[in-house]
N, C-alpha and C positions, 0 to 999 in steps of 0.2 A: 359259422361252420367250424367243425372240429379240426384241430391241427392234425397233420399227418407227419410221419417221420420221413427222412430222406430215403429210407428203404422202401416205403410205400410209393414215393414219387418215382424211384428207380424202376418200379414195375411197369410204368407207362412207356410204351414204345411210340414216340412221336416222330413222325417223318413229314418232310415237305413233299407234297404231292402236286402234280400238275393236272388241272381239270382238262380232260380230253373230250368230254361230252357232258352237257347239262340239259335236263329236260324236266317238264312238269310230271307230277305223279297224279294219275287219274283219281279224282275224288278227294284230293288233299288241298286244303286252303293254304298251308304254310310250307309244305315239303317240296323240295326239288331232289331229283335223282341225279347224282353226280357220278360219272365214270372217271376214274383217276389213274394216272401213271404214278405208281409208288416206287418205281425203280426196279420192280420185279418183272418177270416175264408175263405176268397175268394182270390185266386191268382189275382195279378194285372198285366196287360199287358202294357208295354210301348214300344215305338219305339225310338231308340237312334242312332244318326249319328256317330257311332264309328267303322263301318265295316273296314275302311281303316287301322285303328290302331290295330284292333283285327279281323284278317281275319279267325280265327278258333273259331267260336262262342262257341263251346262246352268247350273250355278252361276257359270260364267265369263262368261256373256253380259253385256255392258255394261261389262266391265272394260277399262281402257286399259292398253296394253302397248307397250314399245319393240321395234321390229322393224327389222332390216337388210333394206331392200326392194330393194337392187340386187345381190343374189346371183344367180348363174345358177340357173335352175330345176333341181330335183332330184327324181327319182322314187323313192318309197319305198312298198312294199306296194301297188303299182298306182295310187298317188295322186301328184300333182305338188305339190311345195312351192315356193312363190314367195317365199321370204324365210326369215328366222330370228329368232325372238324372243330377247331377251336375258333370262337368268334365272340367278341364282347358285344354288348348292346350300346347303342348311342343314346343321346338324351331323350329321344322319342321312343326308346325301348326296342328299336329295330336292330337286328344283328349287323355287324360290320365285319367283312372279311379281313383277316390279318394276312399280310404279305411280307415276305423277306425284303429287306432294304436293298438288296442286290441279288442278281441271278445266282441261283444254286441249282445243282442237278436234282431231278426228281428222285426221291428216295433218301435224300440227305437226312440224317438223324438230328433232331433237336436235342441239345444237351443242356 
């Protein structure tokens, strides 16, 4: 991948969000629809390709995850995603949710 400058990185608004609802997306093999508390007054919806690794979406409720919140909205499978969670892949190629090592408030910025 090409290198980016610190100025490019600074354009990313990454916040810790709390999953308040998680559900399957009709007709999607990999996507889950997550409703998040991002520290604002309005819940945020994102779509994440984590269904194969997390087949029971309700088990994700309450988890804290890092999310890029300033991406342009994107439509997938008739749903709108307003951000992107950050998740590495494990040895089997499945996504793994990143979580803070200790409790932080929803909406905390990642610096």
